[in-house]
C-alpha positions in Angstrom: -46.0 13.2 -21.7 -43.9 14.9 -19.0 -43.5 11.6 -17.1 -42.1 9.8 -20.1 -39.6 12.6 -20.6 -38.5 12.4 -16.9 -38.0 8.7 -17.1 -36.1 8.9 -20.3 -33.7 11.4 -18.8 -33.5 9.3 -15.6 -32.5 6.2 -17.5 -30.0 8.1 -19.6 -28.4 9.2 -16.3 -28.4 5.7 -15.0 -26.9 4.5 -18.3 -24.1 7.1 -18.1 -23.3 6.1 -14.5 -23.2 2.4 -15.6 -20.8 3.2 -18.4 -18.7 5.4 -16.2 -18.4 2.6 -13.7 -17.4 0.0 -16.3 -14.8 2.4 -17.8 -13.3 3.2 -14.3 -13.3 -0.5 -13.4 -11.5 -1.3 -16.7 -8.9 1.4 -16.1 -8.3 0.1 -12.6 -7.8 -3.4 -14.0 -5.5 -2.1 -16.8 -3.3 -0.2 -14.3 -3.2 -3.2 -12.0 -2.0 -5.4 -14.9 0.6 -2.9 -16.0 1.9 -2.6 -12.4 2.0 -6.3 -12.1 3.9 -6.7 -15.4 6.6 -4.4 -14.1 6.6 -5.9 -10.7 7.1 -9.5 -12.0 10.8 -10.4 -11.9 10.3 -13.8 -13.5 8.9 -12.5 -16.8 11.6 -11.2 -19.2 11.5 -7.9 -21.0 10.3 -9.2 -24.3 7.3 -10.8 -22.8 6.5 -7.7 -20.9 6.8 -5.6 -24.1 4.5 -8.1 -25.9 1.9 -7.9 -23.2 2.0 -4.1 -23.3 1.7 -4.1 -27.1 -1.3 -6.4 -26.9 -2.8 -4.2 -24.2 -2.5 -1.2 -26.5 -4.0 -2.8 -29.6 -6.5 -5.4 -28.2 -7.0 -4.0 -24.7 -10.2 -5.7 -23.4 -9.4 -9.2 -24.7 -5.7 -8.9 -23.5 -6.8 -7.8 -20.0 -9.2 -10.7 -19.8 -6.6 -13.2 -20.9 -4.0 -11.8 -18.6 -6.3 -11.9 -15.6 -7.3 -15.5 -16.4 -3.7 -16.7 -17.2 -1.7 -14.8 -14.6 -4.3 -13.8 -12.0 -3.1 -16.1 -9.3 0.5 -15.0 -9.7 -0.7 -11.4 -9.7 -2.4 -11.9 -6.3 0.7 -13.7 -4.9 3.0 -10.9 -6.0 0.7 -8.3 -4.5 0.4 -10.2 -1.2 4.2 -10.6 -1.1 4.8 -6.9 -1.7 2.2 -5.9 0.9 3.9 -8.2 3.5 7.3 -6.7 2.7 5.9 -3.2 3.0 4.3 -4.0 6.3 7.4 -5.6 7.7 9.5 -2.5 6.6 7.0 -0.2 8.3 7.0 -2.2 11.5 10.8 -2.3 11.5 10.9 1.5 11.1 8.4 2.0 13.8 10.5 -0.1 16.2 13.6 1.9 15.4 12.0 5.3 16.0 9.7 4.3 18.9 10.7 5.7 22.3 12.7 3.5 24.5 11.1 1.7 27.5 11.3 3.2 30.9 13.8 0.6 32.0 16.2 1.6 29.1 15.8 5.3 30.0 16.6 4.6 33.7 19.6 2.5 32.7 20.9 5.4 30.5 20.3 7.9 33.3 22.1 5.5 35.8 25.1 5.3 33.5 25.2 9.1 33.2 24.9 9.3 37.0 27.7 6.8 37.5 29.9 8.8 35.1 29.3 11.9 37.1 27.5 13.7 34.3 24.3 13.9 36.3 23.8 15.0 39.8 21.7 12.8 42.2 18.8 15.3 41.9 18.9 15.1 38.1 19.0 11.3 38.2 16.0 11.1 40.4 14.1 13.6 38.2 14.9 11.6 35.1 13.9 8.4 36.9 10.6 9.8 38.0 9.9 11.2 34.5 10.6 7.8 32.9 8.4 6.0 35.4 5.6 8.5 34.9 5.7 8.5 31.1 
């Protein structure tokens, strides 16, 4: 009898994990759909409002229909936004990255030619740029 009680509880736990997984997956799909609705610039406000209303009152069926009808466009918009974010990050990194040793030496040479730096300071900056 104790073995049956253990397995009943075990399968109850497995059932709870399954339903928790399904619920979390549904919430992720729902938030992805809502995010895609507001990201889509081609869909006007009335259609967006209609989709949201249907998501509130008939959520599972509406999510399924949305993923079937607009899934390809959803993936394209996501890929476009990821590419834009990656390009922006790369552009930012290029602007804040340290200059090359050649650029540092050229700046030091310009300062030396202006008389701002002494010859010793120029050679020190040049050695530092070549070492780093």
